[in-house]
Backbone bond lengths (Angstrom), bond angles and torsions (degrees), N, CA, C in turn:
res aa  C-N    CA-C-N  psi(-1)  N-CA   C-N-CA  omega(-1)  CA-C   N-CA-C  phi
1 M - - - 1.445 - - 1.529 106.71 -
2 K 1.377 114.24 141.32 1.466 121.81 -178.70 1.484 102.06 -81.73
3 V 1.424 119.08 131.59 1.349 126.91 179.65 1.534 109.97 -131.80
4 Q 1.422 115.51 120.31 1.365 124.80 179.85 1.552 109.39 -97.89
5 V 1.336 118.31 117.92 1.428 118.16 179.28 1.507 109.85 -105.15
6 Q 1.253 115.80 138.62 1.495 119.89 177.61 1.478 109.13 -140.41
7 S 1.387 111.38 125.50 1.449 118.51 -172.85 1.459 110.79 -115.21
8 L 1.312 114.96 127.50 1.574 118.23 -177.11 1.399 110.38 -105.01
9 H 1.269 118.47 136.77 1.522 131.11 179.03 1.494 115.07 71.10
10 F 1.351 117.55 8.30 1.459 122.44 -179.35 1.562 110.01 -159.61
11 D 1.364 115.49 168.33 1.439 118.88 169.99 1.496 109.99 -105.08
12 A 1.326 119.14 126.50 1.429 119.98 -175.94 1.558 103.07 -87.06
13 D 1.457 114.07 144.10 1.452 118.07 177.84 1.556 113.33 -88.10
14 A 1.235 116.17 164.40 1.425 120.20 -177.69 1.484 120.83 -63.38
15 K 1.307 111.31 -21.01 1.554 120.91 172.19 1.465 114.43 -71.16
16 L 1.294 114.12 -41.18 1.539 119.89 174.07 1.612 112.87 -70.54
17 I 1.370 115.11 -35.20 1.517 112.83 176.79 1.437 113.28 -76.23
18 D 1.329 116.93 -28.61 1.605 117.70 169.93 1.436 113.31 -65.75
19 F 1.269 120.71 -41.46 1.435 127.03 176.59 1.517 109.38 -56.47
20 I 1.301 114.99 -49.97 1.477 119.39 -179.21 1.526 113.14 -61.60
21 Q 1.459 114.53 -42.22 1.415 120.28 179.16 1.555 109.38 -60.77
22 K 1.353 118.75 -46.18 1.356 123.05 -177.82 1.536 113.70 -62.52
23 K 1.287 115.76 -41.96 1.459 121.35 172.90 1.579 117.43 -61.77
24 L 1.248 110.59 -33.40 1.555 120.66 -178.61 1.601 105.21 -76.90
25 D 1.365 114.75 -39.82 1.454 118.65 -173.72 1.550 110.26 -67.45
26 K 1.343 114.34 -27.85 1.575 120.54 172.69 1.490 111.98 -60.62
27 L 1.409 114.67 -34.43 1.511 112.71 177.87 1.556 114.02 -67.70
28 D 1.295 118.83 -17.91 1.443 121.10 171.03 1.573 112.09 -59.07
29 T 1.256 119.12 -27.29 1.608 120.58 179.63 1.489 103.24 -68.68
30 F 1.348 127.31 -34.85 1.454 123.43 -178.64 1.434 111.06 -82.74
31 Y 1.317 125.58 -32.19 1.439 125.77 -178.95 1.558 108.84 -151.72
32 D 1.302 120.51 110.61 1.427 124.55 -173.93 1.386 113.95 -86.81
33 R 1.261 122.76 1.56 1.506 120.05 179.67 1.541 113.94 -100.76
34 T 1.413 116.78 19.27 1.429 115.70 173.08 1.538 115.47 -60.65
35 I 1.278 114.10 148.24 1.519 115.45 -173.37 1.526 104.81 -100.60
36 D 1.272 124.82 -51.66 1.475 124.18 -179.05 1.602 104.65 -164.72
37 A 1.338 110.04 176.78 1.411 115.70 175.00 1.467 111.92 -143.77
38 E 1.245 117.79 150.27 1.529 122.73 -175.59 1.516 104.77 -125.18
39 V 1.340 114.54 120.50 1.483 122.29 179.46 1.429 113.26 -112.06
40 I 1.292 120.24 130.21 1.453 126.74 -179.35 1.566 108.19 -117.16
41 L 1.308 117.45 120.21 1.487 119.80 176.95 1.500 109.25 -112.83
42 R 1.347 109.25 127.38 1.462 114.03 -171.55 1.556 106.85 -133.28
43 L 1.350 109.79 138.68 1.495 122.73 175.94 1.574 106.62 -99.13
44 N 1.320 113.50 116.37 1.543 118.10 177.32 1.643 105.86 -95.04
45 N 1.301 116.12 165.21 1.365 125.09 -177.09 1.464 116.87 -97.04
46 E 1.384 117.42 -4.85 1.463 117.88 -171.82 1.606 107.64 -111.34
47 G 1.207 110.38 133.01 1.549 119.46 168.01 1.605 116.74 71.99
48 I 1.301 110.29 -172.80 1.523 117.31 174.33 1.436 114.03 -74.27
49 E 1.358 112.31 -46.30 1.472 114.13 -179.26 1.515 109.15 -87.80
50 N 1.351 113.62 88.31 1.439 122.17 -168.86 1.543 113.78 -119.35
51 K 1.373 114.02 11.56 1.534 114.49 179.39 1.502 106.67 -115.44
52 T 1.323 112.49 128.37 1.432 123.11 -178.43 1.481 113.41 -113.60
53 V 1.325 121.05 136.17 1.396 125.06 176.83 1.479 109.98 -124.81
54 E 1.361 114.08 124.47 1.582 118.54 -179.17 1.506 102.10 -119.00
55 I 1.345 113.08 133.42 1.527 119.33 -177.42 1.417 103.35 -130.24
56 K 1.414 114.67 125.93 1.480 125.22 176.94 1.545 106.11 -111.37
57 L 1.363 118.64 119.96 1.458 123.71 -170.62 1.493 107.71 -110.70
58 N 1.279 126.26 109.07 1.395 127.15 179.94 1.505 111.12 -82.83
59 I 1.277 128.05 118.26 1.463 132.43 168.86 1.459 106.82 -120.43
60 P 1.396 115.43 156.07 1.491 118.70 175.58 1.561 114.60 -50.31
61 G 1.326 113.60 122.32 1.382 119.68 178.03 1.551 117.07 85.00
62 E 1.243 120.78 -10.98 1.421 121.72 -172.32 1.563 109.81 -150.00
63 Q 1.315 115.77 169.52 1.452 121.87 172.92 1.434 107.70 -140.29
64 L 1.308 117.67 122.09 1.542 126.55 -176.55 1.512 107.62 -102.24
65 F 1.350 118.88 140.14 1.385 125.37 -173.03 1.490 111.40 -137.94
66 A 1.291 120.85 144.40 1.396 126.01 -178.04 1.658 106.66 -149.14
67 T 1.216 117.10 138.83 1.390 120.47 174.96 1.591 112.28 -143.03
68 K 1.352 114.02 128.63 1.463 117.47 -178.34 1.543 108.07 -133.27
69 T 1.310 117.28 153.04 1.443 125.27 171.90 1.507 107.65 -123.46
70 N 1.334 110.74 135.74 1.555 117.17 -177.85 1.550 106.73 -157.63
71 G 1.236 113.13 -177.41 1.565 121.32 -176.50 1.488 113.69 -78.04
72 S 1.400 114.72 -19.79 1.495 115.78 174.63 1.465 108.32 -138.64
73 F 1.325 114.67 155.06 1.541 117.49 173.90 1.468 112.44 -62.25
74 E 1.339 123.06 -35.87 1.375 126.21 -176.87 1.515 112.35 -62.04
75 A 1.410 115.38 -44.26 1.367 120.12 177.80 1.519 112.88 -68.08
76 A 1.196 118.31 -42.07 1.455 125.41 -179.08 1.558 105.01 -62.60
77 T 1.309 122.44 -45.58 1.370 124.42 178.36 1.488 115.37 -63.34
78 D 1.305 115.07 -36.05 1.532 121.30 170.64 1.567 106.71 -53.01
79 H 1.366 116.91 -56.09 1.400 119.26 -168.72 1.512 110.19 -68.75
80 C 1.392 118.55 -37.67 1.488 119.18 170.90 1.435 117.56 -60.57
81 T 1.367 119.41 -41.30 1.435 120.13 -178.33 1.646 109.80 -70.44
82 E 1.331 112.33 -26.65 1.481 115.72 179.21 1.574 109.07 -74.49
83 A 1.321 109.62 -40.94 1.562 112.66 177.31 1.519 109.33 -61.47
84 L 1.395 116.46 -45.05 1.488 118.39 178.63 1.523 112.88 -64.43
85 R 1.353 118.72 -33.31 1.492 121.46 173.86 1.552 108.02 -55.52
86 R 1.335 112.61 -51.76 1.523 115.17 -173.65 1.655 107.97 -64.83
87 Q 1.286 113.65 -38.15 1.454 115.08 178.59 1.486 113.49 -66.85
88 I 1.362 120.48 -31.16 1.406 123.42 -179.34 1.616 104.37 -72.79
89 K 1.375 116.15 -46.98 1.456 118.04 173.99 1.482 116.45 -48.94
90 K 1.349 115.68 -45.02 1.453 123.14 -177.75 1.549 110.67 -67.36
91 H 1.407 111.24 -39.62 1.528 118.34 174.07 1.509 113.52 -54.89
92 K 1.342 111.29 -53.75 1.415 121.98 -176.56 1.580 109.23 -60.70
93 E 1.348 119.90 -37.13 1.462 119.53 -176.78 1.553 106.57 -71.72
94 K 1.326 116.04 -34.77 1.592 121.18 177.90 1.480 103.27 -60.51
95 M 1.333 121.56 -53.39 1.468 122.98 -172.06 1.521 113.88 -61.45
96 L 1.370 114.29 -31.67 1.495 116.72 172.74 1.401 114.84 -76.08
97 A 1.210 116.90 -28.48 1.552 120.77 178.56 1.452 113.21 -68.52
98 H 1.428 114.55 -27.08 1.530 113.28 -178.24 1.434 113.02 -94.66
C-alpha cells in the first residue's frame, strides 16, 4: 500500500515512518483492495498528550478516517489502525449484506 506521511511542526524520522508503514501494511490482511493512505502527524501545544495522528484510508467507493491524540506517535498510530480495522470490518459486512 502506498503511504504518504506528512508531519506538521516537526520532521519525522525514518524509524517513525517505517513503524507507520508496517502498521498500515497489516491492514492489508483485512482488506486487500486498499488504494492508498494519507497520514498527518501533528504536534499540539497543550498538555502531555500532544501528538495527533490522522489517517485517511482510501478504498474503492469510500474513504475511511481515524484521528487519535496520545503521548507518543506510536501509541496514537496503534489506536488509529485499530479504529480503521473496525471500520474496514464494518464496511466488508455492509458489502456482503448487499
